[in-house]
C-alpha positions in Angstrom: 34.4 -66.7 -131.5 34.3 -65.0 -128.2 31.9 -62.9 -126.5 31.7 -59.2 -126.7 31.9 -57.2 -123.9 28.7 -56.0 -124.3 27.2 -59.7 -124.7 29.5 -60.4 -121.2 27.5 -57.7 -119.5 24.0 -58.5 -120.7 25.2 -62.6 -119.4 26.5 -61.1 -115.9 23.5 -58.9 -115.5 21.1 -61.9 -116.0 23.1 -63.9 -113.6 21.8 -65.0 -110.0 24.7 -64.8 -107.3 25.4 -67.9 -105.5 24.0 -68.1 -102.1 27.7 -69.1 -100.1 29.5 -66.0 -102.4 26.3 -63.1 -101.9 26.7 -63.6 -98.0 31.0 -63.9 -97.9 32.6 -60.5 -96.7 36.7 -60.9 -98.3 38.9 -59.4 -95.2 42.6 -58.1 -95.9 44.9 -57.8 -93.0 48.3 -56.1 -92.8 49.0 -56.6 -96.5 51.4 -55.4 -98.0 51.4 -55.4 -101.6 49.0 -52.9 -103.0 48.8 -55.2 -106.3 47.6 -57.9 -104.1 45.0 -55.8 -102.5 43.8 -54.9 -106.2 43.9 -58.5 -107.6 41.9 -59.4 -104.4 38.8 -56.9 -105.7 38.9 -58.1 -109.0 38.1 -61.6 -107.7 35.8 -60.1 -105.4 34.0 -58.6 -108.2 34.0 -61.9 -110.7 32.6 -63.8 -108.1 29.9 -61.6 -106.7 31.3 -61.4 -102.9 29.3 -59.0 -100.9 31.5 -56.6 -99.4 35.7 -56.0 -98.8 37.0 -55.1 -95.5 40.8 -53.8 -95.4 42.6 -53.3 -91.8 45.8 -52.5 -90.2 48.4 -51.5 -93.0 46.4 -52.8 -95.8 46.6 -50.5 -98.7 43.3 -49.0 -99.8 42.5 -48.0 -103.1 41.9 -44.0 -101.8 45.7 -44.1 -100.2 47.5 -46.1 -102.7 47.1 -45.8 -106.8 48.4 -49.5 -107.8 45.4 -51.2 -105.8 42.9 -49.1 -107.9 45.1 -49.9 -111.5 45.3 -53.3 -110.6 42.0 -53.3 -109.8 40.6 -51.8 -112.7 37.7 -50.5 -111.6 36.3 -53.6 -109.4 37.3 -50.9 -106.3 33.9 -49.0 -107.6 31.9 -52.1 -107.8 32.7 -54.0 -104.7 31.6 -52.1 -101.1 34.3 -51.8 -99.0 35.6 -50.5 -95.7 38.6 -50.3 -93.7 39.6 -50.3 -90.2 42.8 -49.3 -88.6 42.9 -51.9 -86.1 41.6 -55.6 -86.9 39.9 -55.3 -83.4 37.5 -52.5 -84.8 37.3 -54.8 -88.3 35.9 -57.7 -85.6 33.3 -55.7 -83.6 32.0 -54.4 -87.0 31.7 -58.3 -87.9 29.9 -59.0 -85.2 28.0 -56.7 -85.6 26.7 -57.5 -88.6 26.7 -61.2 -87.4 29.3 -62.8 -89.3 30.8 -66.2 -88.6 34.6 -65.4 -89.1 36.8 -67.8 -91.1 41.2 -67.6 -90.8 42.4 -69.1 -94.0 45.8 -69.8 -92.3 48.1 -73.1 -91.5 47.3 -73.6 -87.9 46.8 -76.9 -86.0 43.0 -76.2 -85.9 42.6 -75.8 -89.7 40.1 -77.8 -91.1 40.3 -78.6 -95.2 38.5 -76.0 -97.2 37.5 -78.7 -99.3 35.9 -80.4 -96.7 34.1 -77.8 -94.9 30.2 -77.7 -95.8 29.2 -73.6 -95.4 26.1 -74.7 -96.3 25.9 -75.5 -92.9 26.2 -71.7 -91.4 23.0 -70.2 -90.8 24.1 -66.9 -89.7 23.7 -64.2 -92.3 27.3 -63.3 -93.0 30.7 -65.5 -93.6 34.3 -63.3 -93.3 37.5 -65.1 -94.7 40.2 -63.2 -93.9 43.6 -63.5 -95.6 46.9 -62.1 -93.5 50.2 -60.6 -94.1 52.4 -62.4 -97.0 55.1 -63.0 -95.2 53.9 -63.5 -91.6 50.0 -64.7 -91.8 47.6 -63.9 -89.6 48.5 -62.4 -86.3 47.3 -64.7 -83.0 44.7 -61.5 -82.3 43.0 -62.4 -85.6 43.4 -66.4 -85.3 41.9 -66.2 -81.8 38.8 -64.3 -83.1 37.9 -66.2 -85.8 35.6 -69.1 -85.3 36.8 -71.4 -87.5 40.4 -71.9 -89.6 40.6 -73.1 -93.2 43.6 -74.5 -95.0 43.8 -74.8 -98.9 45.0 -78.6 -99.5 48.5 -78.3 -101.0 50.5 -80.6 -102.3 53.8 -79.4 -103.3 57.3 -78.4 -101.9 55.8 -74.9 -101.3 53.6 -74.0 -98.4 51.8 -70.7 -99.5 50.1 -69.1 -102.1 50.0 -65.8 -103.6 46.7 -64.0 -101.6 44.9 -63.2 -104.6 45.6 -66.7 -105.8 44.5 -67.9 -102.6 41.6 -65.8 -101.9 40.4 -66.8 -105.5 40.4 -70.6 -104.3 38.3 -70.0 -101.5 35.6 -67.9 -103.4 35.9 -71.0 -106.0 35.2 -73.6 -103.6 32.5 -71.3 -102.3 30.9 -71.0 -106.1 31.2 -74.9 -106.3 28.9 -75.5 -103.1 26.3 -72.8 -103.6 22.9 -74.2 -103.7 
């Protein structure tokens, strides 16, 4: 009943990437866990994300074996870049005409589920996820065009970064026209 690996490759090769996902960049800033970074690479590959940007002390596939172990090859499929400082990452995002979305719980945050990404006419959308404990730095929040919050209804107030990135990517998939 299950599809074979070969059948999956054929199916995925024939699929068109949804419009919103194909112009999206995932940015990970100051992420501590190499396992989380690897899991985000897997999400990015599965959803057809354009590129992954890593910045700050976020581990990279070249510097930490756990990233590659968890990504199980996705880091070789999804183009990625590393920036020592957020400022350099932000400059690159501006240069390639990106609208920046900080995925963080702030007073300015709009609900992810209510945001109409199809109205974004700029060529690229960059979704920035921050540190597992402290969230995004003020430097990142100030540079963002939008702040987004994932609706939550329980007693906990956060999601694992790989889960949060998957939720955002799935929302983009559902909203692609």
